[in-house]
N, CA, C and O atoms as CSV, one atom per row, in Angstrom:
chain,resi,resn,atom,element,x,y,z
A,1,MET,N,N,-30.396,-1.911,-15.033
A,1,MET,CA,C,-29.057,-2.296,-15.422
A,1,MET,C,C,-28.346,-1.073,-16.020
A,1,MET,O,O,-28.924,-0.347,-16.829
A,2,THR,N,N,-27.131,-0.862,-15.627
A,2,THR,CA,C,-26.330,0.238,-16.120
A,2,THR,C,C,-25.814,-0.099,-17.516
A,2,THR,O,O,-25.327,-1.201,-17.764
A,3,MET,N,N,-25.929,0.854,-18.406
A,3,MET,CA,C,-25.428,0.669,-19.769
A,3,MET,C,C,-23.966,1.072,-19.829
A,3,MET,O,O,-23.555,2.048,-19.201
A,4,THR,N,N,-23.193,0.326,-20.578
A,4,THR,CA,C,-21.799,0.710,-20.800
A,4,THR,C,C,-21.770,1.980,-21.649
A,4,THR,O,O,-22.771,2.367,-22.252
A,5,ALA,N,N,-20.617,2.607,-21.680
A,5,ALA,CA,C,-20.455,3.816,-22.485
A,5,ALA,C,C,-20.765,3.533,-23.954
A,5,ALA,O,O,-21.450,4.321,-24.607
A,6,THR,N,N,-20.270,2.431,-24.468
A,6,THR,CA,C,-20.505,2.084,-25.871
A,6,THR,C,C,-21.984,1.866,-26.140
A,6,THR,O,O,-22.504,2.320,-27.160
A,7,ARG,N,N,-22.658,1.183,-25.246
A,7,ARG,CA,C,-24.090,0.934,-25.450
A,7,ARG,C,C,-24.886,2.230,-25.396
A,7,ARG,O,O,-25.860,2.385,-26.133
A,8,GLN,N,N,-24.488,3.159,-24.539
A,8,GLN,CA,C,-25.163,4.454,-24.501
A,8,GLN,C,C,-24.995,5.188,-25.832
A,8,GLN,O,O,-25.955,5.724,-26.386
A,9,ARG,N,N,-23.777,5.203,-26.326
A,9,ARG,CA,C,-23.501,5.894,-27.585
A,9,ARG,C,C,-24.291,5.281,-28.744
A,9,ARG,O,O,-24.903,5.994,-29.539
A,10,ASN,N,N,-24.266,3.957,-28.826
A,10,ASN,CA,C,-24.985,3.277,-29.894
A,10,ASN,C,C,-26.494,3.463,-29.756
A,10,ASN,O,O,-27.191,3.622,-30.758
A,11,ALA,N,N,-27.001,3.445,-28.532
A,11,ALA,CA,C,-28.441,3.603,-28.315
A,11,ALA,C,C,-28.921,4.967,-28.800
A,11,ALA,O,O,-29.955,5.062,-29.462
A,12,VAL,N,N,-28.184,6.011,-28.478
A,12,VAL,CA,C,-28.588,7.352,-28.909
A,12,VAL,C,C,-28.568,7.450,-30.429
A,12,VAL,O,O,-29.501,7.992,-31.021
A,13,SER,N,N,-27.542,6.944,-31.060
A,13,SER,CA,C,-27.436,7.011,-32.513
A,13,SER,C,C,-28.522,6.172,-33.184
A,13,SER,O,O,-29.179,6.630,-34.119
A,14,GLU,N,N,-28.704,4.957,-32.707
A,14,GLU,CA,C,-29.733,4.081,-33.280
A,14,GLU,C,C,-31.135,4.611,-32.970
A,14,GLU,O,O,-32.027,4.546,-33.817
A,15,GLY,N,N,-31.325,5.129,-31.768
A,15,GLY,CA,C,-32.624,5.686,-31.406
A,15,GLY,C,C,-32.982,6.906,-32.226
A,15,GLY,O,O,-34.130,7.065,-32.641
A,16,ALA,N,N,-32.007,7.768,-32.464
A,16,ALA,CA,C,-32.252,8.927,-33.323
A,16,ALA,C,C,-32.635,8.454,-34.727
A,16,ALA,O,O,-33.548,9.005,-35.344
A,17,ALA,N,N,-31.940,7.438,-35.227
A,17,ALA,CA,C,-32.281,6.885,-36.541
A,17,ALA,C,C,-33.721,6.391,-36.540
A,17,ALA,O,O,-34.458,6.648,-37.492
A,18,LEU,N,N,-34.131,5.697,-35.502
A,18,LEU,CA,C,-35.513,5.247,-35.387
A,18,LEU,C,C,-36.480,6.426,-35.414
A,18,LEU,O,O,-37.503,6.380,-36.096
A,19,GLY,N,N,-36.158,7.467,-34.681
A,19,GLY,CA,C,-37.013,8.642,-34.662
A,19,GLY,C,C,-37.189,9.237,-36.041
A,19,GLY,O,O,-38.301,9.593,-36.432
A,20,PHE,N,N,-36.090,9.350,-36.788
A,20,PHE,CA,C,-36.172,9.882,-38.152
A,20,PHE,C,C,-37.023,8.985,-39.044
A,20,PHE,O,O,-37.880,9.467,-39.784
A,21,VAL,N,N,-36.783,7.676,-38.969
A,21,VAL,CA,C,-37.542,6.735,-39.799
A,21,VAL,C,C,-39.031,6.815,-39.457
A,21,VAL,O,O,-39.878,6.806,-40.350
A,22,ALA,N,N,-39.343,6.893,-38.177
A,22,ALA,CA,C,-40.749,6.978,-37.759
A,22,ALA,C,C,-41.412,8.257,-38.274
A,22,ALA,O,O,-42.627,8.297,-38.471
A,23,LEU,N,N,-40.611,9.297,-38.488
A,23,LEU,CA,C,-41.132,10.560,-39.020
A,23,LEU,C,C,-41.105,10.610,-40.556
A,23,LEU,O,O,-41.493,11.610,-41.160
A,24,GLY,N,N,-40.644,9.523,-41.172
A,24,GLY,CA,C,-40.653,9.446,-42.627
A,24,GLY,C,C,-39.359,9.830,-43.313
A,24,GLY,O,O,-39.349,10.052,-44.524
A,25,TYR,N,N,-38.266,9.915,-42.568
A,25,TYR,CA,C,-36.964,10.283,-43.134
A,25,TYR,C,C,-36.016,9.088,-43.081
A,25,TYR,O,O,-35.943,8.391,-42.069
A,26,ASP,N,N,-35.293,8.855,-44.174
A,26,ASP,CA,C,-34.238,7.843,-44.145
A,26,ASP,C,C,-32.899,8.427,-44.553
A,26,ASP,O,O,-31.913,7.708,-44.718
A,27,ARG,N,N,-32.879,9.759,-44.714
A,27,ARG,CA,C,-31.623,10.443,-45.039
A,27,ARG,C,C,-31.745,11.920,-44.715
A,27,ARG,O,O,-32.834,12.492,-44.690
A,28,ILE,N,N,-30.581,12.519,-44.466
A,28,ILE,CA,C,-30.485,13.944,-44.155
A,28,ILE,C,C,-29.334,14.494,-44.988
A,28,ILE,O,O,-28.251,13.909,-44.985
A,29,PRO,N,N,-29.534,15.596,-45.697
A,29,PRO,CA,C,-28.397,16.198,-46.395
A,29,PRO,C,C,-27.276,16.520,-45.394
A,29,PRO,O,O,-27.526,17.062,-44.317
A,30,PHE,N,N,-26.051,16.178,-45.770
A,30,PHE,CA,C,-24.937,16.358,-44.852
A,30,PHE,C,C,-24.340,17.750,-44.994
A,30,PHE,O,O,-23.550,18.027,-45.896
A,31,ASP,N,N,-24.740,18.602,-44.083
A,31,ASP,CA,C,-24.170,19.935,-43.915
A,31,ASP,C,C,-23.674,19.948,-42.470
A,31,ASP,O,O,-24.462,20.127,-41.541
A,32,LYS,N,N,-22.383,19.762,-42.283
A,32,LYS,CA,C,-21.832,19.538,-40.950
A,32,LYS,C,C,-22.242,20.594,-39.933
A,32,LYS,O,O,-22.647,20.250,-38.823
A,33,VAL,N,N,-22.148,21.839,-40.281
A,33,VAL,CA,C,-22.479,22.901,-39.327
A,33,VAL,C,C,-23.956,22.822,-38.942
A,33,VAL,O,O,-24.303,22.911,-37.764
A,34,ARG,N,N,-24.817,22.655,-39.939
A,34,ARG,CA,C,-26.253,22.559,-39.644
A,34,ARG,C,C,-26.572,21.333,-38.801
A,34,ARG,O,O,-27.377,21.413,-37.873
A,35,VAL,N,N,-25.951,20.200,-39.113
A,35,VAL,CA,C,-26.185,18.980,-38.330
A,35,VAL,C,C,-25.712,19.185,-36.902
A,35,VAL,O,O,-26.437,18.868,-35.960
A,36,ASP,N,N,-24.509,19.710,-36.727
A,36,ASP,CA,C,-23.982,19.935,-35.375
A,36,ASP,C,C,-24.900,20.845,-34.564
A,36,ASP,O,O,-25.240,20.526,-33.425
A,37,LEU,N,N,-25.298,21.958,-35.132
A,37,LEU,CA,C,-26.145,22.905,-34.397
A,37,LEU,C,C,-27.525,22.322,-34.103
A,37,LEU,O,O,-28.061,22.500,-33.009
A,38,ALA,N,N,-28.092,21.628,-35.079
A,38,ALA,CA,C,-29.424,21.048,-34.880
A,38,ALA,C,C,-29.398,19.968,-33.808
A,38,ALA,O,O,-30.291,19.912,-32.962
A,39,PHE,N,N,-28.375,19.104,-33.834
A,39,PHE,CA,C,-28.317,18.045,-32.829
A,39,PHE,C,C,-28.032,18.631,-31.449
A,39,PHE,O,O,-28.616,18.195,-30.457
A,40,ARG,N,N,-27.148,19.607,-31.382
A,40,ARG,CA,C,-26.827,20.231,-30.095
A,40,ARG,C,C,-28.087,20.779,-29.423
A,40,ARG,O,O,-28.316,20.526,-28.240
A,41,GLY,N,N,-28.894,21.516,-30.156
A,41,GLY,CA,C,-30.109,22.088,-29.590
A,41,GLY,C,C,-31.142,21.040,-29.246
A,41,GLY,O,O,-31.778,21.110,-28.194
A,42,ALA,N,N,-31.316,20.062,-30.130
A,42,ALA,CA,C,-32.289,19.000,-29.864
A,42,ALA,C,C,-31.879,18.184,-28.644
A,42,ALA,O,O,-32.722,17.840,-27.816
A,43,TRP,N,N,-30.602,17.876,-28.528
A,43,TRP,CA,C,-30.098,17.094,-27.398
A,43,TRP,C,C,-30.283,17.876,-26.095
A,43,TRP,O,O,-30.726,17.318,-25.091
A,44,ARG,N,N,-29.956,19.129,-26.112
A,44,ARG,CA,C,-30.062,19.963,-24.918
A,44,ARG,C,C,-31.499,19.993,-24.389
A,44,ARG,O,O,-31.714,19.986,-23.177
A,45,ASP,N,N,-32.471,20.025,-25.287
A,45,ASP,CA,C,-33.874,20.128,-24.892
A,45,ASP,C,C,-34.567,18.782,-24.705
A,45,ASP,O,O,-35.710,18.742,-24.251
A,46,TRP,N,N,-33.906,17.688,-25.042
A,46,TRP,CA,C,-34.537,16.362,-25.005
A,46,TRP,C,C,-34.604,15.855,-23.571
A,46,TRP,O,O,-33.568,15.743,-22.917
A,47,PRO,N,N,-35.798,15.545,-23.064
A,47,PRO,CA,C,-35.932,15.154,-21.654
A,47,PRO,C,C,-35.278,13.823,-21.279
A,47,PRO,O,O,-35.071,13.560,-20.094
A,48,TYR,N,N,-34.952,12.985,-22.251
A,48,TYR,CA,C,-34.347,11.684,-21.945
A,48,TYR,C,C,-32.815,11.729,-21.945
A,48,TYR,O,O,-32.174,10.722,-21.647
A,49,GLY,N,N,-32.232,12.860,-22.268
A,49,GLY,CA,C,-30.779,12.950,-22.390
A,49,GLY,C,C,-30.014,12.557,-21.138
A,49,GLY,O,O,-28.896,12.050,-21.228
A,50,SER,N,N,-30.601,12.783,-19.977
A,50,SER,CA,C,-29.908,12.452,-18.724
A,50,SER,C,C,-29.700,10.946,-18.557
A,50,SER,O,O,-28.874,10.534,-17.744
A,51,ARG,N,N,-30.415,10.131,-19.294
A,51,ARG,CA,C,-30.229,8.672,-19.225
A,51,ARG,C,C,-28.941,8.232,-19.917
A,51,ARG,O,O,-28.499,7.094,-19.758
A,52,PHE,N,N,-28.351,9.134,-20.679
A,52,PHE,CA,C,-27.186,8.796,-21.491
A,52,PHE,C,C,-26.026,9.697,-21.104
A,52,PHE,O,O,-25.581,10.534,-21.890
A,53,SER,N,N,-25.546,9.513,-19.884
A,53,SER,CA,C,-24.509,10.386,-19.328
A,53,SER,C,C,-23.227,10.362,-20.149
A,53,SER,O,O,-22.522,11.369,-20.222
A,54,GLN,N,N,-22.916,9.231,-20.764
A,54,GLN,CA,C,-21.688,9.160,-21.562
A,54,GLN,C,C,-21.779,10.073,-22.782
A,54,GLN,O,O,-20.788,10.698,-23.158
A,55,VAL,N,N,-22.933,10.155,-23.392
A,55,VAL,CA,C,-23.094,11.033,-24.550
A,55,VAL,C,C,-22.967,12.487,-24.099
A,55,VAL,O,O,-22.354,13.301,-24.790
A,56,ASN,N,N,-23.542,12.814,-22.948
A,56,ASN,CA,C,-23.370,14.163,-22.390
A,56,ASN,C,C,-21.889,14.467,-22.177
A,56,ASN,O,O,-21.414,15.546,-22.531
A,57,THR,N,N,-21.174,13.525,-21.606
A,57,THR,CA,C,-19.739,13.700,-21.358
A,57,THR,C,C,-18.979,13.851,-22.673
A,57,THR,O,O,-18.127,14.730,-22.808
A,58,ASP,N,N,-19.290,12.994,-23.637
A,58,ASP,CA,C,-18.609,13.069,-24.941
A,58,ASP,C,C,-18.781,14.450,-25.565
A,58,ASP,O,O,-17.815,15.046,-26.041
A,59,LEU,N,N,-20.011,14.954,-25.561
A,59,LEU,CA,C,-20.278,16.267,-26.158
A,59,LEU,C,C,-19.576,17.372,-25.380
A,59,LEU,O,O,-19.026,18.298,-25.975
A,60,TRP,N,N,-19.593,17.281,-24.067
A,60,TRP,CA,C,-18.921,18.273,-23.225
A,60,TRP,C,C,-17.420,18.280,-23.486
A,60,TRP,O,O,-16.779,19.330,-23.439
A,61,GLN,N,N,-16.858,17.092,-23.764
A,61,GLN,CA,C,-15.418,16.987,-24.006
A,61,GLN,C,C,-15.034,17.281,-25.458
A,61,GLN,O,O,-13.867,17.154,-25.827
A,62,GLY,N,N,-16.005,17.670,-26.279
A,62,GLY,CA,C,-15.675,18.135,-27.615
A,62,GLY,C,C,-16.014,17.221,-28.773
A,62,GLY,O,O,-15.682,17.542,-29.914
A,63,LEU,N,N,-16.667,16.088,-28.524
A,63,LEU,CA,C,-17.093,15.257,-29.641
A,63,LEU,C,C,-18.060,16.068,-30.497
A,63,LEU,O,O,-18.996,16.674,-29.975
A,64,ASP,N,N,-17.841,16.081,-31.789
A,64,ASP,CA,C,-18.773,16.848,-32.612
A,64,ASP,C,C,-20.096,16.090,-32.728
A,64,ASP,O,O,-20.144,14.859,-32.724
A,65,GLU,N,N,-21.152,16.869,-32.831
A,65,GLU,CA,C,-22.497,16.326,-32.759
A,65,GLU,C,C,-22.817,15.379,-33.911
A,65,GLU,O,O,-23.568,14.422,-33.725
A,66,VAL,N,N,-22.268,15.624,-35.088
A,66,VAL,CA,C,-22.537,14.718,-36.203
A,66,VAL,C,C,-22.041,13.317,-35.875
A,66,VAL,O,O,-22.676,12.336,-36.262
A,67,ASN,N,N,-20.923,13.205,-35.173
A,67,ASN,CA,C,-20.418,11.884,-34.785
A,67,ASN,C,C,-21.253,11.260,-33.673
A,67,ASN,O,O,-21.414,10.040,-33.633
A,68,ALA,N,N,-21.779,12.074,-32.778
A,68,ALA,CA,C,-22.681,11.540,-31.745
A,68,ALA,C,C,-23.956,11.005,-32.394
A,68,ALA,O,O,-24.455,9.943,-32.020
A,69,LEU,N,N,-24.476,11.746,-33.364
A,69,LEU,CA,C,-25.711,11.353,-34.038
A,69,LEU,C,C,-25.532,10.090,-34.867
A,69,LEU,O,O,-26.398,9.216,-34.843
A,70,THR,N,N,-24.444,9.975,-35.589
A,70,THR,CA,C,-24.277,8.892,-36.571
A,70,THR,C,C,-23.273,7.824,-36.138
A,70,THR,O,O,-22.732,7.107,-36.980
A,71,ARG,N,N,-23.028,7.716,-34.872
A,71,ARG,CA,C,-22.028,6.768,-34.358
A,71,ARG,C,C,-22.337,5.320,-34.736
A,71,ARG,O,O,-21.426,4.539,-35.010
A,72,ALA,N,N,-23.613,4.965,-34.751
A,72,ALA,CA,C,-24.012,3.584,-35.042
A,72,ALA,C,C,-23.906,3.332,-36.545
A,72,ALA,O,O,-24.882,3.459,-37.284
A,73,THR,N,N,-22.703,2.973,-36.974
A,73,THR,CA,C,-22.464,2.665,-38.379
A,73,THR,C,C,-22.654,1.162,-38.593
A,73,THR,O,O,-22.924,0.425,-37.644
A,74,GLU,N,N,-22.515,0.721,-39.816
A,74,GLU,CA,C,-22.790,-0.678,-40.151
A,74,GLU,C,C,-21.999,-1.666,-39.286
A,74,GLU,O,O,-22.515,-2.731,-38.949
A,75,GLY,N,N,-20.786,-1.337,-38.930
A,75,GLY,CA,C,-19.955,-2.244,-38.153
A,75,GLY,C,C,-20.238,-2.264,-36.659
A,75,GLY,O,O,-19.689,-3.102,-35.945
A,76,LYS,N,N,-21.074,-1.368,-36.174
A,76,LYS,CA,C,-21.390,-1.310,-34.739
A,76,LYS,C,C,-22.454,-2.344,-34.390
A,76,LYS,O,O,-23.209,-2.798,-35.250
A,77,HIS,N,N,-22.497,-2.702,-33.117
A,77,HIS,CA,C,-23.474,-3.689,-32.655
A,77,HIS,C,C,-24.802,-2.987,-32.369
A,77,HIS,O,O,-25.019,-2.460,-31.278
A,78,THR,N,N,-25.675,-2.991,-33.359
A,78,THR,CA,C,-27.030,-2.470,-33.200
A,78,THR,C,C,-27.982,-3.503,-33.791
A,78,THR,O,O,-27.596,-4.304,-34.642
A,79,VAL,N,N,-29.217,-3.475,-33.335
A,79,VAL,CA,C,-30.188,-4.472,-33.772
A,79,VAL,C,C,-30.992,-4.001,-34.978
A,79,VAL,O,O,-31.239,-4.774,-35.904
A,80,SER,N,N,-31.394,-2.745,-34.966
A,80,SER,CA,C,-32.371,-2.297,-35.953
A,80,SER,C,C,-31.830,-1.377,-37.036
A,80,SER,O,O,-32.140,-1.567,-38.212
A,81,PHE,N,N,-31.027,-0.382,-36.666
A,81,PHE,CA,C,-30.631,0.664,-37.608
A,81,PHE,C,C,-29.143,0.962,-37.544
A,81,PHE,O,O,-28.481,0.724,-36.534
A,82,TYR,N,N,-28.639,1.487,-38.644
A,82,TYR,CA,C,-27.286,2.032,-38.667
A,82,TYR,C,C,-27.230,3.162,-39.684
A,82,TYR,O,O,-28.101,3.289,-40.544
A,83,TRP,N,N,-26.197,3.975,-39.570
A,83,TRP,CA,C,-25.998,5.152,-40.418
A,83,TRP,C,C,-24.868,4.901,-41.404
A,83,TRP,O,O,-23.904,4.200,-41.097
A,84,ASP,N,N,-24.996,5.475,-42.580
A,84,ASP,CA,C,-23.907,5.554,-43.547
A,84,ASP,C,C,-23.573,7.032,-43.685
A,84,ASP,O,O,-24.416,7.834,-44.087
A,85,ARG,N,N,-22.338,7.387,-43.351
A,85,ARG,CA,C,-21.910,8.788,-43.370
A,85,ARG,C,C,-21.150,9.158,-44.633
A,85,ARG,O,O,-20.586,10.250,-44.707
A,86,GLY,N,N,-21.118,8.292,-45.611
A,86,GLY,CA,C,-20.383,8.578,-46.840
A,86,GLY,C,C,-21.191,9.452,-47.783
A,86,GLY,O,O,-22.407,9.302,-47.901
A,87,GLY,N,N,-20.526,10.333,-48.429
A,87,GLY,CA,C,-21.194,11.138,-49.436
A,87,GLY,C,C,-21.852,12.389,-48.898
A,87,GLY,O,O,-21.497,12.897,-47.835
A,88,ARG,N,N,-22.813,12.870,-49.652
A,88,ARG,CA,C,-23.460,14.142,-49.345
A,88,ARG,C,C,-24.681,14.002,-48.454
A,88,ARG,O,O,-25.322,14.997,-48.115
A,89,GLU,N,N,-25.006,12.779,-48.073
A,89,GLU,CA,C,-26.152,12.543,-47.196
A,89,GLU,C,C,-25.767,11.622,-46.055
A,89,GLU,O,O,-24.866,10.792,-46.177
A,90,LEU,N,N,-26.465,11.787,-44.952
A,90,LEU,CA,C,-26.390,10.851,-43.831
A,90,LEU,C,C,-27.588,9.930,-44.019
A,90,LEU,O,O,-28.736,10.357,-43.895
A,91,THR,N,N,-27.314,8.669,-44.319
A,91,THR,CA,C,-28.371,7.740,-44.708
A,91,THR,C,C,-28.582,6.697,-43.620
A,91,THR,O,O,-27.630,6.187,-43.029
A,92,ILE,N,N,-29.843,6.393,-43.371
A,92,ILE,CA,C,-30.225,5.396,-42.370
A,92,ILE,C,C,-30.624,4.113,-43.082
A,92,ILE,O,O,-31.393,4.137,-44.043
A,93,TYR,N,N,-30.095,2.991,-42.600
A,93,TYR,CA,C,-30.457,1.665,-43.112
A,93,TYR,C,C,-31.007,0.834,-41.964
A,93,TYR,O,O,-30.607,1.016,-40.814
A,94,TRP,N,N,-31.917,-0.072,-42.270
A,94,TRP,CA,C,-32.393,-1.001,-41.255
A,94,TRP,C,C,-31.808,-2.367,-41.535
A,94,TRP,O,O,-31.608,-2.762,-42.684
A,95,ARG,N,N,-31.539,-3.078,-40.453
A,95,ARG,CA,C,-30.856,-4.368,-40.544
A,95,ARG,C,C,-31.812,-5.520,-40.857
A,95,ARG,O,O,-31.401,-6.509,-41.464
A,96,GLN,N,N,-33.049,-5.411,-40.462
A,96,GLN,CA,C,-34.017,-6.489,-40.664
A,96,GLN,C,C,-34.586,-6.377,-42.079
A,96,GLN,O,O,-35.180,-5.356,-42.425
A,97,HIS,N,N,-34.414,-7.399,-42.884
A,97,HIS,CA,C,-34.853,-7.334,-44.276
A,97,HIS,C,C,-36.364,-7.164,-44.412
A,97,HIS,O,O,-36.841,-6.641,-45.420
A,98,ASP,N,N,-37.110,-7.598,-43.415
A,98,ASP,CA,C,-38.574,-7.502,-43.495
A,98,ASP,C,C,-39.136,-6.323,-42.687
A,98,ASP,O,O,-40.346,-6.250,-42.474
A,99,PHE,N,N,-38.287,-5.411,-42.242
A,99,PHE,CA,C,-38.747,-4.254,-41.485
A,99,PHE,C,C,-39.584,-3.348,-42.381
A,99,PHE,O,O,-39.204,-3.060,-43.516
A,100,ASP,N,N,-40.725,-2.902,-41.863
A,100,ASP,CA,C,-41.601,-1.998,-42.597
A,100,ASP,C,C,-41.659,-0.676,-41.834
A,100,ASP,O,O,-42.244,-0.625,-40.752
A,101,PRO,N,N,-41.067,0.395,-42.372
A,101,PRO,CA,C,-41.050,1.672,-41.653
A,101,PRO,C,C,-42.435,2.305,-41.488
A,101,PRO,O,O,-42.582,3.305,-40.787
A,102,HIS,N,N,-43.441,1.724,-42.130
A,102,HIS,CA,C,-44.811,2.228,-42.004
A,102,HIS,C,C,-45.639,1.392,-41.046
A,102,HIS,O,O,-46.821,1.670,-40.843
A,103,SER,N,N,-45.033,0.371,-40.456
A,103,SER,CA,C,-45.739,-0.536,-39.556
A,103,SER,C,C,-45.560,-0.096,-38.101
A,103,SER,O,O,-44.435,-0.012,-37.608
A,104,ALA,N,N,-46.662,0.180,-37.425
A,104,ALA,CA,C,-46.601,0.568,-36.010
A,104,ALA,C,C,-45.964,-0.542,-35.177
A,104,ALA,O,O,-45.234,-0.262,-34.226
A,105,GLU,N,N,-46.232,-1.781,-35.524
A,105,GLU,CA,C,-45.655,-2.905,-34.781
A,105,GLU,C,C,-44.147,-2.968,-34.951
A,105,GLU,O,O,-43.419,-3.184,-33.982
A,106,ASP,N,N,-43.671,-2.779,-36.181
A,106,ASP,CA,C,-42.229,-2.823,-36.425
A,106,ASP,C,C,-41.518,-1.661,-35.739
A,106,ASP,O,O,-40.435,-1.840,-35.182
A,107,LEU,N,N,-42.118,-0.477,-35.773
A,107,LEU,CA,C,-41.514,0.675,-35.095
A,107,LEU,C,C,-41.469,0.461,-33.588
A,107,LEU,O,O,-40.470,0.778,-32.942
A,108,ALA,N,N,-42.555,-0.081,-33.023
A,108,ALA,CA,C,-42.589,-0.357,-31.578
A,108,ALA,C,C,-41.551,-1.418,-31.217
A,108,ALA,O,O,-40.875,-1.303,-30.194
A,109,TRP,N,N,-41.423,-2.447,-32.048
A,109,TRP,CA,C,-40.419,-3.485,-31.805
A,109,TRP,C,C,-39.019,-2.876,-31.796
A,109,TRP,O,O,-38.212,-3.173,-30.916
A,110,ALA,N,N,-38.736,-2.019,-32.786
A,110,ALA,CA,C,-37.409,-1.401,-32.864
A,110,ALA,C,C,-37.126,-0.573,-31.617
A,110,ALA,O,O,-36.013,-0.608,-31.092
A,111,ALA,N,N,-38.120,0.171,-31.137
A,111,ALA,CA,C,-37.929,0.983,-29.926
A,111,ALA,C,C,-37.594,0.098,-28.731
A,111,ALA,O,O,-36.766,0.468,-27.899
A,112,GLU,N,N,-38.220,-1.047,-28.642
A,112,GLU,CA,C,-37.944,-1.963,-27.525
A,112,GLU,C,C,-36.549,-2.563,-27.593
A,112,GLU,O,O,-35.986,-2.931,-26.562
A,113,MET,N,N,-35.983,-2.667,-28.786
A,113,MET,CA,C,-34.664,-3.277,-28.963
A,113,MET,C,C,-33.526,-2.326,-28.605
A,113,MET,O,O,-32.386,-2.759,-28.435
A,114,ILE,N,N,-33.824,-1.045,-28.490
A,114,ILE,CA,C,-32.776,-0.047,-28.228
A,114,ILE,C,C,-32.633,0.156,-26.723
A,114,ILE,O,O,-33.628,0.333,-26.020
A,115,ASP,N,N,-31.404,0.131,-26.232
A,115,ASP,CA,C,-31.138,0.337,-24.808
A,115,ASP,C,C,-31.609,1.711,-24.340
A,115,ASP,O,O,-31.659,2.662,-25.120
A,116,GLY,N,N,-31.949,1.799,-23.067
A,116,GLY,CA,C,-32.269,3.074,-22.453
A,116,GLY,C,C,-33.720,3.277,-22.088
A,116,GLY,O,O,-34.069,4.271,-21.451
A,117,ASP,N,N,-34.576,2.341,-22.485
A,117,ASP,CA,C,-36.001,2.415,-22.137
A,117,ASP,C,C,-36.653,3.726,-22.551
A,117,ASP,O,O,-37.456,4.287,-21.805
A,118,VAL,N,N,-36.314,4.209,-23.722
A,118,VAL,CA,C,-36.947,5.404,-24.273
A,118,VAL,C,C,-38.069,4.924,-25.187
A,118,VAL,O,O,-37.832,4.095,-26.065
A,119,PRO,N,N,-39.277,5.427,-24.999
A,119,PRO,CA,C,-40.371,5.002,-25.876
A,119,PRO,C,C,-40.203,5.568,-27.284
A,119,PRO,O,O,-39.440,6.510,-27.499
A,120,LEU,N,N,-40.908,4.999,-28.215
A,120,LEU,CA,C,-40.856,5.476,-29.599
A,120,LEU,C,C,-41.122,6.974,-29.670
A,120,LEU,O,O,-40.440,7.682,-30.411
A,121,GLU,N,N,-42.084,7.462,-28.926
A,121,GLU,CA,C,-42.400,8.898,-28.944
A,121,GLU,C,C,-41.213,9.741,-28.477
A,121,GLU,O,O,-41.036,10.870,-28.935
A,122,GLY,N,N,-40.411,9.205,-27.581
A,122,GLY,CA,C,-39.214,9.909,-27.127
A,122,GLY,C,C,-38.183,10.042,-28.237
A,122,GLY,O,O,-37.590,11.106,-28.415
A,123,TRP,N,N,-37.967,8.960,-28.987
A,123,TRP,CA,C,-37.014,9.020,-30.097
A,123,TRP,C,C,-37.542,9.932,-31.199
A,123,TRP,O,O,-36.774,10.660,-31.828
A,124,LYS,N,N,-38.837,9.894,-31.428
A,124,LYS,CA,C,-39.426,10.801,-32.424
A,124,LYS,C,C,-39.249,12.256,-31.992
A,124,LYS,O,O,-39.002,13.129,-32.825
A,125,ALA,N,N,-39.376,12.514,-30.694
A,125,ALA,CA,C,-39.206,13.887,-30.195
A,125,ALA,C,C,-37.779,14.376,-30.426
A,125,ALA,O,O,-37.580,15.536,-30.787
A,126,LEU,N,N,-36.783,13.514,-30.225
A,126,LEU,CA,C,-35.397,13.905,-30.485
A,126,LEU,C,C,-35.211,14.227,-31.967
A,126,LEU,O,O,-34.608,15.242,-32.316
A,127,ALA,N,N,-35.728,13.366,-32.830
A,127,ALA,CA,C,-35.601,13.592,-34.270
A,127,ALA,C,C,-36.355,14.854,-34.694
A,127,ALA,O,O,-35.858,15.628,-35.512
A,128,GLN,N,N,-37.548,15.063,-34.144
A,128,GLN,CA,C,-38.315,16.253,-34.515
A,128,GLN,C,C,-37.627,17.518,-34.030
A,128,GLN,O,O,-37.621,18.529,-34.733
A,129,GLY,N,N,-37.047,17.472,-32.833
A,129,GLY,CA,C,-36.281,18.615,-32.335
A,129,GLY,C,C,-35.113,18.934,-33.250
A,129,GLY,O,O,-34.811,20.101,-33.504
A,130,PHE,N,N,-34.459,17.895,-33.743
A,130,PHE,CA,C,-33.373,18.081,-34.705
A,130,PHE,C,C,-33.905,18.730,-35.976
A,130,PHE,O,O,-33.369,19.739,-36.434
A,131,LEU,N,N,-34.956,18.152,-36.544
A,131,LEU,CA,C,-35.503,18.651,-37.813
A,131,LEU,C,C,-35.983,20.086,-37.705
A,131,LEU,O,O,-35.792,20.881,-38.625
A,132,ASP,N,N,-36.607,20.419,-36.583
A,132,ASP,CA,C,-37.087,21.793,-36.384
A,132,ASP,C,C,-35.936,22.795,-36.485
A,132,ASP,O,O,-36.095,23.885,-37.034
A,133,ARG,N,N,-34.788,22.412,-35.953
A,133,ARG,CA,C,-33.619,23.297,-35.978
A,133,ARG,C,C,-32.897,23.230,-37.329
A,133,ARG,O,O,-32.462,24.253,-37.858
A,134,TYR,N,N,-32.777,22.038,-37.872
A,134,TYR,CA,C,-32.059,21.844,-39.127
A,134,TYR,C,C,-32.751,22.566,-40.279
A,134,TYR,O,O,-32.089,23.140,-41.143
A,135,GLU,N,N,-34.051,22.536,-40.290
A,135,GLU,CA,C,-34.809,23.088,-41.411
A,135,GLU,C,C,-35.038,24.598,-41.299
A,135,GLU,O,O,-35.612,25.194,-42.210
A,136,ARG,N,N,-34.607,25.220,-40.219
A,136,ARG,CA,C,-34.746,26.680,-40.075
A,136,ARG,C,C,-33.927,27.399,-41.089
A,136,ARG,O,O,-33.921,28.630,-41.118
C-alpha cells in the first residue's frame, strides 16, 4: 500500500523517535545547526530512506532537517511517539501510558505500528547514525 505524504513524514519522525528511545534517549539538546547536519548525514546514509520519497523531496526542496526529524508533534496522528520542540531540548514522549522503553516486546510493537515496514533495527540505525554525527 502506498503511503500518503503525511504518513511518510509522520512515520520518519515517529520512527526516529523510536530509534532514540530504543537506544536509551528521550531527549536531545536543541542545537539547530548540529541537529540539521546530523540528521542530513544520517538520512543520506540510511538504507531505508528510499521508502519515504516525500521526505526526500521535502529535504531537497529546502525543509530543514530539524523539522523533518520532529514533525510528529503531539497533535499529529501517531500511535506510539511524538516530539516536543519547545525549549532547549527536543523531547520524545510516548502515547501509551503503559509503554516500557526497556521492554523488547513494547519496542517491537511500536516498530510494527509505524508505517513503512522498517524493522526496529532500522529505526535504531537511523538514530545511531544521527547520534554518531551529533556527538562529534
